[in-house]
C-alpha positions in Angstrom: 80.9 53.8 -165.5 78.2 56.3 -165.5 75.8 53.2 -164.7 78.2 52.5 -161.4 78.4 56.1 -160.4 74.6 56.3 -160.4 74.2 53.2 -158.7 76.5 54.5 -156.1 74.9 57.7 -155.9 71.5 55.8 -155.5 72.9 53.8 -152.8 74.4 57.1 -151.1 70.8 58.7 -151.1 69.1 55.3 -149.9 71.4 55.2 -146.6 70.7 58.9 -145.9 66.9 58.4 -146.2 67.1 55.2 -144.0 69.0 57.1 -141.4 66.5 60.0 -141.7 63.5 57.4 -141.4 65.3 55.8 -138.1 65.6 59.1 -137.0 61.8 60.4 -137.5 60.6 57.0 -136.0 62.9 57.5 -132.6 61.6 60.8 -132.2 58.0 60.1 -132.9 58.7 57.0 -130.3 59.9 59.5 -127.6 58.2 62.8 -128.2 54.7 61.7 -128.8 51.6 60.1 -127.3 49.9 57.1 -128.9 45.9 57.0 -128.9 46.0 54.2 -126.6 48.2 56.2 -123.9 45.9 59.2 -124.5 42.5 57.2 -124.1 42.3 57.2 -120.3 43.3 60.9 -119.8 40.6 61.9 -122.4 38.1 59.8 -120.5 38.9 61.6 -117.2 38.6 65.0 -118.8 35.6 64.4 -120.7 33.8 63.0 -117.3 35.2 66.2 -115.4 33.7 68.6 -118.1 30.5 66.5 -118.0 30.3 66.8 -114.2 31.1 70.7 -114.2 28.4 71.6 -116.8 25.8 69.5 -115.4 26.3 71.3 -112.2 26.1 74.7 -113.9 22.9 73.5 -115.5 21.5 72.2 -112.3 22.4 75.5 -110.6 20.9 77.5 -113.3 17.7 75.4 -113.2 17.4 75.7 -109.5 18.2 79.3 -109.7 15.0 79.7 -112.0 12.6 77.5 -110.0 13.2 79.1 -106.7 12.7 82.9 -108.2 9.3 82.0 -109.6 
């Protein structure tokens, strides 16, 4: 009797675990961005930051050169 009840408890716990895993997978797919989806955004942002920093650097160099 104990073995049967133990097996039943294990099966019940496995069912709960499987349900939890399905819920976690669903949340991950709905709420989070994958690396492949994020890559274009990252490239655009890095490009814009590079342009801004280059512009600031060139402006500072121009100020230094014109003051001499």
